[in-house]
C-alpha positions in Angstrom: 3.9 0.2 22.9 3.2 -3.0 21.1 4.7 -6.3 22.1 7.4 -7.7 19.8 6.7 -11.1 18.2 10.2 -12.6 18.8 9.8 -15.8 16.7 8.8 -13.8 13.6 11.5 -11.2 14.3 14.1 -13.9 14.5 12.8 -15.5 11.2 13.0 -12.0 9.5 16.6 -11.6 10.8 17.4 -15.1 9.4 16.1 -14.1 6.0 18.2 -10.9 6.1 21.3 -13.0 7.2 20.8 -15.4 4.2 20.8 -12.5 1.8 23.9 -10.9 3.5 25.6 -14.3 3.3 24.8 -14.4 -0.4 26.5 -11.0 -0.8 29.6 -12.4 1.0 29.5 -15.4 -1.2 29.4 -13.1 -4.3 32.5 -11.3 -2.9 34.3 -14.7 -2.6 33.1 -15.7 -6.1 31.6 -18.9 -5.0 28.5 -19.6 -7.1 27.4 -22.7 -5.1 27.1 -20.7 -1.9 25.5 -17.8 -3.7 22.8 -20.2 -5.0 22.4 -21.9 -1.7 22.0 -18.7 0.4 19.6 -17.1 -2.1 17.4 -20.3 -2.2 17.5 -20.5 1.6 16.6 -16.8 1.9 13.6 -17.2 -0.4 12.6 -20.5 1.3 12.6 -18.8 4.8 10.8 -15.8 3.5 8.1 -18.0 2.0 7.8 -20.0 5.2 7.3 -16.7 7.2 4.7 -15.5 4.7 2.8 -18.7 5.0 2.8 -18.5 8.8 1.6 -14.9 8.6 -1.2 -15.9 6.2 -2.3 -18.8 8.4 -2.3 -16.5 11.4 -4.4 -13.8 9.7 -6.9 -16.4 8.3 -7.6 -17.7 11.8 -9.0 -14.4 13.0 
């Protein structure tokens, strides 16, 4: 069984949490929080992809 990369796992969970929070903000009809959580979700996702790309380029 492979070892779990916990920092990347936690980053992925954070991205999922941001999009879930955006859904909750939609339910509360608060456009500012919807915008904030969607932007944060994409920012964290881009950060994770850049880390993954840097890690794969080093090998």
